[in-house]
N, C-alpha and C positions, 0 to 999 in steps of 0.2 A: 259272383263274378270272379273268374280265375285270374291270377296274376299272369301278365304277359311274360312268356319265356324270353330270356335275354338272348340276343344274337351272339354268334361266336366272337364278333368284333367287340361287343360290349363286355362279354365275359373276359376276353383277353385283356382289355384295358383295365377292368376292375382288378384282375389278378396281378397285373404289373404294378398298379398303384398300391395294392395291399402288401405286396412282398418287396417292393422296391426294385428288384432285379430278377429277371427270368431269362433262361435260354429260350430259343425258339424250339429247337428239337433236342431231345435228350442226348446226353453224351454217352454213346454206347449203350443205350437203353438202361442206364443206371438211374436210380431214383434221385440222386443228387449230382449236380445242382438241379433244382426244380426247373421245369420247362413249361412252355405254353402247351405242348403236346400233353403233358401229364395233367394240366388243368382242364383241357377240353376233352381229353380221353383218358380219364383216370384208370389205373391198373390195366392199361392196354399197351402191349409191346408194339413199338413202331418198327415197321419193315419198309426199307427203301425199295420201292417198286413203282415204275412208271408205265408198265404195260397195261393192257386191257383188263387183265385179271388182278391187278394190284389194288391196294387199299386207296380209295380216292380221297381219304382224309389227309393223306400226306401232301398231294398237290394242292388241296384246298388250303392247308395251313401255309404252304409256300406262297400262295396268292395273298392270303391274309397278312402274312409277314410283310409283303411288299406294300400293301395298302396302308398298314399301320405305320410303316417307316415314313410315309409321306403325309401322315395325318397331323403331325405336330402335337398330338395328344400324349404321345410317349416318344422316347428317344431310342433309336436303333443304332447299334454299334457292333463292330467285330471285336469285342473287348475280351471276354473270358477265353483265354487260350486260342484267340483268333476265331472263336465261334460266334454265331449270330446271337446277340444279347440285347434284350430290351430293358430300359430303365424308366421309372417314373420321372417326370420332369424334376420334381424336388430332389429325388435321389441322385439324378445326374448332376444337379447343381452341387450337391454334397461331394460327389466324385471330383468335380472341378476344384472345389476348395481343398479337398484332401491331397489331390495331386499337384496342387499349387500351379494351376494351368498357366498363369501369366509367367511364372518363372520358367516352366517347361518350354513355353513359347520362345522365350529369349535365349534359351540354352540349346536350341536345335542346331544340329550340324549335318553336313553331308546330304545324303539323299532325302532325309526327313525334312530338312530345311527347304530343299528345292521343291518338294511336293507341296509342302505347306504354303509356300509363297505363291505357287500356282493356284491353289485353292482359295487363298485370300483375294486373289485377283478375279476369280470367277468360280462361283459355287452354285449348284452342284455340277460336277463333271463326271462323265462315265469313265470307266477304266481306260478305254481306248483314247478318249480325249485327253485324259490326264497324262497318260504315257507319252502321247504326242507332244503335249505342252512342255514336258520335262525332258524330252529326248531319252526316254527310258523304254523305247519300243524294242520288241524282239526278245527272243528266248535268252540271249546273253545277259540282258538286264532284268530278267524276271525276279531273281532272288534279291537284287538291289531294290527293286520296286516294293516287293513284299516286306522287306525289312523296314523300309521307310514308313510304309503304311501301318505296320504293326506298332512302331514307336508312337505314331500320331494317334492311333485308336486307343492305345493303353493310357495315354496322357489325357484323353478326353478332348484333344484339340480338333479332332474331326469326327463326323458322324456319317452314317449311311442314309441315303435319301432316295428310295425307290430304285428302279432298274431302267436301263436303256437298251433298246434293241440296236446294237451296233456291231453285230457279228452273228455267228452261227447260233450263239446262245446269249440271252440277255445278260448284260453285265451290271454290276452294282454301281450306282452313282454315289459319289461321296462329296461332302462339302465341309468347309471350315465351320466349326461350332460358332466362332465369333461372327460369322456372316449369316448363317441360317438361323441361329438362336441367340441373337445379340442380347436379348433380355436375360436369358439364363447365364450367358457368359458374364454379364455385368453383375448379376446376383452372386455368382460364384466368387467374384473378386471381393465381395463384401463379407462373405461368411467366414467364420472361424474354422480353421482346419480341424482343431481339436473337437469342437462341438459337432462338426459334420461327421467325424470319425465315430464319435459316441453314438450318433443317431444310426448310422449304417450298421454298427455292431449289434444294435438291438433289432435290426430288421432283416439284414441279408443272411442268406444261407452260409453255413460255415465254409463251404468250398469257395464261394465268392470272396469271403473274407481272407481265406488263406492265400488266394491268388493276389488280392489287393496288397497284402502284407509283403509279398515277394517283390512287388513293384516299387515299394517305398524305399 
């Protein structure tokens, strides 16, 4: 009897749990940091193409990314240089401990504080909903919005949760970690930052660790 082949979803979750953190798509087709693309399609260059003659593995991974983000099995964030990043649940708790999320929460200012308060009141929200709730609609406020979201993602205070069809193109839905993953949030408060850092240093790719060090 042959062993049943793992589905792409199962392979992806196993890879994220084994490595702690993975990009979704490769950064400029570089080998590092590792990505789900390189796990599912090793030694294969990724080419962005959405036409009829394009590689259908790209849109399939796009769909898988969205499904995984809502699964609660792993955590989806725009963490590494603003790029789509998955964490295992345990590694995300370590990130919360390392980044001292509770302290980061209390020290928020400006647009980051405004966005976070809106997500604490209601999570998840689509980009359109969140901009409306915080009066950050329109092109003039786009950089302000992006700056605030970047601060929140890097601190682990928010996560991405699926997509919403609220325009010409589906937009990312986001929510406060404290709301969507209350158990992980509470666990992060209890963990030692030093022990958490030691664990991720033994698991994460060097590029992720370099980025993390710049945030501290």
